[in-house]
Steps between C-alpha positions, in 0.01 A plus 500: 500500500385163608454143368168361603428139433184461300168422655390141501470366152220652299331296232602751227823686461529837321429502125822687421604544135739240358860541602609446141212680323702801369788288385269281296288766339802713407704214362767517764439143615769277334393145409744225437530560126540879559834468678780634276792267452857584383574348154234224528453192284138454395347149516210364300343163555446230247225268623382154384230469234415146610377371834669168503805351327868568450729763337699336225707810438513867413551693176659834605634603164248781439505611862872546493470742209325760711712799585567541866458138589720390797406145576229236487471263802333164471510174695815419294704782660321618803642470851361200686308652791418313823159340544216714628248377751128594467385792715195313629724214613732717704723625218520834308397419146171528317589180306763225501496513109847647429542655153831479316593183687423239237335461158177378662184717465249483793249764388417740222673829549792354695821713468731330245742781424606844613613747232736777620580821321613857548147638467151370540402518132798291392430236765137481391585477124761236562264298727236493226761360259598209729377171350444214746476155356290272707337162514155538637290248697122514550444713815247458776322834532236491777232301669362218287803517260660168424796431718412684819585346835312555823589443860399613845666826599574375851855386518603676179577846643594624845245766539200264448505283801164327495145491357274645778230267623287437803207271585342254253417683177371199301247405765385857571462572129304185432258594784469872417153641437625728226794411273704694247773367268653745253827544303678827424793619297736793500739587216874571486573868557810716475598790726574751218640770730573830333877460567666239287741238627831681500844419633825698514810347642820692584826348636751702695786263555336203687195695600174481308221760493165397350228747398180301459136533596466280789254420777772337703846668467644279783387180336624613154841588642548171668356303211721656235807454730414128538470452123821685433694332778593824670464637851165671548675789666649578162153549340280804530153545357371854457133564419323791669190487276320214340257577218257229587571132575203325652712196581703475184799666649490323835759227424814482284450419137771333297590811300671675794789264556550472123534870461741520797705219357520672159594831659782329696617330176504827298623714785234759404158592632221308334146629461193295412148613450284204391213553264137474614449176326826350644367590845222240449758211507818614673308561826191351670127522463180380665425148381165368395300313761206267513275440808222275611291613797264269685285650778243340723271713709188497712186681386584772745819573293752371749780311332545144599751379240751675278762360262724716282717326234737713304738431207772738393729502204879516537815436295668165441797620715328648799216396733343843566157538658318763689277268690211729592304234688682612819270808474179356353472211739527740800277784390159376617373289783476138388562185709601273212756629248718332243742632237751402239752701298668343191772629276477434124831517315527625140763652265468856634707753686475472877206705644539707810345761732243741360302737720309283752643182357282238679189703571412642159448158329390299804262756651335537153394138522377513861325831478327406169387171673371680799283717272376187320409352837321810601283466187428132582395601843305804386705695756659850470873448424597729784285312749654167382841637598363639830366165625843346412706770654741382767761633744686163493631339181359149461815302425694544829246700695732796531352839576524790260701786649215723371238441230277787383361318192135552576557861603653544155188344344261714696693823433547415136140387445368820637727723283432290196126493537472125514144511638391620147607164356214289379586135563383340181747488210413725198258695714682836495527689170563843356388511137708260306734430795457214744623602851658273746631543847774272639717466812791290624733480792852640482775370732871488520732352770682739731865413452821640651872437463817604681631849409778724611525880507742781578353833618698821570341790689671838500477768758305730262237231454603362162482125466664257254353150465691230322347160415532282192127507431347553157299782349296290253233781460324407823618794709754309699720804539207702624385262776856431617554874531169539685594222749821686593337841507222384729732319739755780522236780494654687204350635189464252213678746276810471731535133432719364219441138398763295325399166358562272200868432569642169617771685690234626743362299788314200351127484453271227369365454151234746399232233467242320694365843618768476777707811425326763702450276803864384490688814414293733720527263797879510466512876465268550795716273713814696416336827567395374840869429569590859409225628737636271766854647464370850520280420801792349679710806448231712672430251781833364619361382836226303336751365252699344788180323619441408137838334458457316834161358386643397167774307675260300705251457220198678640351578164417858374677763709389857569719648226375245241140562605549876479660468158196315368249715682372851449738648749660811326869543450683828450705409193757780509546457881554127450760559220677748723513239783643243267740759353425400140324649198392160354355184650500198283365151570491171303263216579373169365136409550323167454133407538363264758549141384794572269751214503829512690711560189289796386763769532776289338260409214399875463862595437533210253195624300287204599144543607366402838146635459235413764135569556169425343388139554858393593495658845534265796189574705310761302426607143522847352334633190377832356146495362276688264164480323481590136188612311460549128231620261509335157307604200456260204352614172228257401575540129882537470585310822748782586592489870558814695578567867383847597563454867765330716488531879719342768477524874817383678638446848874455527608604844679828546520694174827693494385738228143510371605679181748239378283212640200626301723500183597148562147375559363692207771356269418157639132527419571617148747206453246260644253620247766456229560140607130426444443686170828584333812311587609173353833390341391334179685179409549333161479144625665354199829671586462586868553860401355816645305694239392834654847590645456879463288776646304539181358142523523429873186665628516728808233754616506859408315794666189442299471149651480624859259803531459460879726340757428554860724393795383487856750420781359394825680576829642183647750450785704187530767485770585125442687532171793743517597824691348715232171308494528485119339213306602601145269576213696518177368168379167516666302715253520272197374185683147392434429770238495248219244292686284805582484592136408148386236490773365829369493369147290206621258737676480708180461221254426177680803343345786369720852556364759281661791552276697829486529736337137562406463574135179634339489190267452288810169655582177352372231743598 
């Protein structure tokens, strides 16, 4: 039996079935709320009915009559927890608004009390009987509401360093042969993952175990420890499966430390499962945005001037912004670029990450404007993008590590039948249906972060991989197992993957499409070390030379080269030479350009993500081209999307099966962001109205008759050892613009405010 290192990286890995498929379809997969607790106390939240004001007091008389009630915790008797710093400013928390700290109310739906009982039904009944006496003030709800404040994002949050610009936009725009100025809007949206926000806390002496759906168990562990004032080594977060998150479970919400504090106070396990409507306000959401795009171009279509100004809503307490201009200002060749991002404050809960946080709203504006420019120029929209394609981003002149954008357009256009498109709006019909074709660019930065892994190889070929990654439904367990199987030349079925536990070697947040690149790079590095140990056991003479070269710093040595090459190894013979039955290695990997404190920060649950436009001398993005067919009924104005097609290039694809699912889901969600999703707001009270799955619109099977995904082979050796760019947040970028572009083609009417509703159409 031999271990042969894999051949040089192929563009596509094996489409093996999901590692966790059987567990999920048979119900054996335990989610956070499924974990049984011994003699638990059930918690139920009471949330504020006002968005701004103060609590004058509580009337708990009726609540205390409920049989089984144990306690009611309010700001009057709650433990004073330590301050929490915002995740996007280098902390752990989704918001700095801390419930149960004072009588002040910062937003509607803020936690004002926690009711505790011996069973769920009693906790719920008592919570509904709690009367909160308040003095309300007039809240500021959203853009244009009285009382908003606005300021430039730069200087307000650490992750937004500057407004990208180059050249002289004003002069170039003034002199442009063709000019376009247009404004666009995107609505607030909520994640609405299937799995609710649940938290169970169990103390064993001074040790705390938390069962909670999390995209970042290491961050949650450290964040809760900081708020409770305990050593992080005393806290453990366990969460092997996440039932959907999309960013909402990437940072610590205030509920977790509150539940841990109550469990410590009662000396009993505490279990909370928040309701669907409570999830709209106790966690984050995608904030509404506004954009103004100004483009100048020559009659040949080449851009000469581009300005993107964006405004984003945030809470009074926190300056949160996604700042997507770092992408839109670098996407196309243009010598004169300007941008500005502003944060508008209102009396709302703090927004946060939602799948492709910057790109979904900002690329909607840019890609809609590009289509409008193509119409002005009487140019095919694909050709407009072709004449402005570039291998160097315009702001700093840095080269893309790889860029297959036009290859995606060419492949996608052929498969979609773009040549059948008649250029004139309203020129394609089928009976009562107006037909429109639209396209748009998809892109997402390639990002990576430090990660650690432990791998154990047994003599019989069984492998155990340990890494505190996260199975959020994206197939993380599968690709991690594949990385180990391929490196160690064992069957995928012989690999066991252990993730979702903060006691395991730390991994980064499952966000920013960095998980596969980061975790697989760490696992591959550790597997190479195992191969190196086995190779040394078989080649003692070469190992002596190896050690000498290491001592004098002569770079890669023969053993190291052999371990990473295709040179076969007899596994059983190597184990016999070592005199062991198990070989185990631990290692910590960090990407090129990661700061010096990366490993220390990794263990502290603090992110040190690099990549995308932030790289020193290059820029790395995954790309795609998306095509849609829209049909609009000329009488009812009903909008249908019978076809969605996306062609994508994202470096090495670890598993085409799981990748296809991610991209397909992204396309569907992108369509949803154009036609379905919007969190409706009663501006009088700054209150969410459609905070349930009956009223918050999401697509069903009938909305997506045909979704086609094309993955182009692409090799990129400049990003990470695995050559992975990441694609989990690629598929839903640009789809909203492609649909609006298709609606214009079908009807001749330009829609610049999402979501598109049939009452907006005037055919």
